[in-house]
C-alpha positions, 0 to 999 in steps of 0.5 A: 696633346692640345694644339697650343701645347704641341706648338710650345714643344715643336717651336723650340725643336724647329729653332734647334733644327734651323740653327744646325747649319749656323753654329760657327764662331770666329775667334780670329780671322784678320791675318794678324794678332794684336795679342801675339806677344801676350799669348806667346809661351816665351812671354814671361811678363804676360804670364805673371799678370794673366795668372791673376786673371784666370784665378778671377779678380775684381778686375776681370772675374774670368774663372767665375764666369767660366765655372758658372758656364760649366756648373749650368751645363753640369746641372742639366747633365745631372738630371740624366742620372736616373735615366736608363742609358740605353733608353735615353740614347735611343730617345736622343737619337730619335729627336736628333734633327740630323738623325736621317743624314747618314741614312740619306747620304748612304742611299744617295751616293753610297760613299765608303765608310759612310758614318757620322764622322764622314758626314761631319768632315765632308760638311766641314770641307764644304764650309771651309774650302780654304782647307785645300788648295785648288791644285798641286801637291797636297799632303794630309795627316789624320790623327786618331783616325780609325776607322778612316771616315775623315780620309774617306770624306776627304777622298770623296771631296777631292774626287768631286771638287779638287781633281787636280790635286796630287794627294798623299795621306798618312794616319795614326790610330790605336792599332786594332791588330795590337793585342795589348790595346784595350778594345774599350779605346780601340776602334775594331773596324779595320776595313780601310786599315787592312788594305792601306797598312802602309799609310798608317803610323803605329809608332815604334811599339806598334800600338799606335798610342799617340800619347807614347810618341817621343819628340824623335818619333814625331819629327820622323812623321813630318817627312820633308816640308810637312803636311798641308792639313792635319786633322785630330778626331780623337776622343776618350770615353767619359761615361763614368764621369761626364761632368769632367769630360773637358779635363779627361780629354785634354791630355789627348788634345794637347798631344794632338796639338803638339803633333800638328804644330810639329808636322805642319808646313807654313800656311797649313791647316789644323782641325781639332775635335774639342768639347767644352772650353771652360777650364783655364788649360782649355782657354790657354790652348785655344789662345795658343792656337789663335796665336799661331794661326791666322784664322781660328773658328769654332764650328759644330757641323750639322751632323754632330749631335746637337745635344753634346759638347762636340766642337771642331776648332778649324785653324787655317794659315799656320804662322809657324812656331819657334824651336824654343816653344816646341821644346817646351811643348815636347817636355810635357808631352804625354804627362800630367804637366800638360795642364800647366804648360801653356801660359794664360792669355790676355784679358781681351782674348779670355773674354773672346773665348768666353763669349764663344764658349757661351754661344755653343753651351747655350745652344746645347742646353736648349737641346738637352732641355727639349730632350728632357721635356719629351723623354717618355712624353711625346704624343703621336702628333708631336712625333709626326711633327718631329719626323717632318722636321727631320726629313726637311733638315736632311733634304737641306743637308743634301742640298748643301753638301751636293754629294754624288757617287764617285767611280769605283776606280777612285775609291780608297778600296777597289770594289773587288777587295771590299770586305763584307759590311763590318759589324761590331761583335761587341757593345763594350762602349755602350753602358746599360742601366741608369747612369747612376748605377755605373758608380755603384760598387758590386760584390764579386758575386754580383759581378759574376751573376751579371756576367752570366746574364751577359753571356746568355745575351751574347749566346742569343745573338750568335748566328751560325750558318754554313757557308760554301765559297766558290773562288772565281777569278781570285786575285792572289796578288792582293795577299802577296807577301813581297816587300813585307816584313815582320813587325815587333811591338809591345808584348800584350800583358795581359792579352786585351783583344784579338782578331781571333776572338770576340772582344766582348767575350774576351773582356768578360773573361778578363773581368771574371778572372779579376772578380774571382781573384785570379 
């Protein structure tokens, strides 16, 4: 690669890296909203005039502008259709300027559950110190939380920077012990859950499915004055239809928002993971949050992969919500009606949200185009330059978050109970072959042949060892059944996962039965 050509490639990459810590956009930060009435669920007059706005009129073609953003992004995404998914994933993982963050954080201070989610949330806490009070009682609720990295990051932050807080946390997630839950959607890593079961709210059917909660279930979660902080890090696998990620994930985001607004205390904070904001229902959701919090910003942590649409909506200063509004929200909770529940916002708010969406999509497009340009086209000197940028960016990240190790007694799981490192027994979430292959219909014969190949690969990965265990100073109390009771939940029909069987093998067995017509 010529020097000038390499410069043309490395310059955009350096710009991408330099923007990692600056991706933030305030939508409201004045403590008062001149648009409050126009975005209220109860304002029917505003609904009538704003419906025309979203449809796109000569007065303000909002829908056209938003759809152009979506089309531009999807046009670039469509260039990935013939790429091998595993190969592309490896390539974008390597070009990711934040690719060294997890490794370096783990090496530097050995935090519990040191994952990308840990790094993202710890960075959010550093950049948004107003999320936590300096002292006193502090209660947090974490939705769709497994395996628990947000909780781990919050614990680490409190130990280092808020030692005077009296912290109580609770969390929800799809129950990894519920055999009726599909492993494709359920996080199987139970290292934290196993030792903190009393903190996890799995609902009346013990599934942990947030979309099945009733208004009564949600009210029971509040307990007293409510929570100071609610986080919602839920997501849904959209690999089969990446162009419609926003629509596919919205029902979950709607439910997360309803739970948050139902359980927050006055002046509390809410953090919602979102993706693009181009559709009318998403625009209405963001406007609704702007109406009910004194501060709303979009923030993309540096540790979030720059080429994806992931955004965190950080809402501070909960202003409260009327019982009538909550009733309207609960009426459409967990249903397809949620797309039409929220009223359309005023012109100025729509324009504000559009500029915010464009800000993040423009930066995402730059990363995607760089990744496409360097896919299977990266000379050794360019690779060396990229590695140097990644190392410098990782060092900058460590300087910003200023992480240190915490003592064993302040960890969520005492070291004496720490299980062996968790390893996924399956790769159910990872697709193989080209993206476009996922849409091809295979005959039952082809399906069975493909399953045979996968079984052979699994067999090749199996590790059989002889273990000899010697029990010394074994703490039997940690397994005491005192105070425990039998929990009944939704019966699994069919059984979709089990702690007694490899999830990948079980999934293959179910698919094979389906393919054979049994």
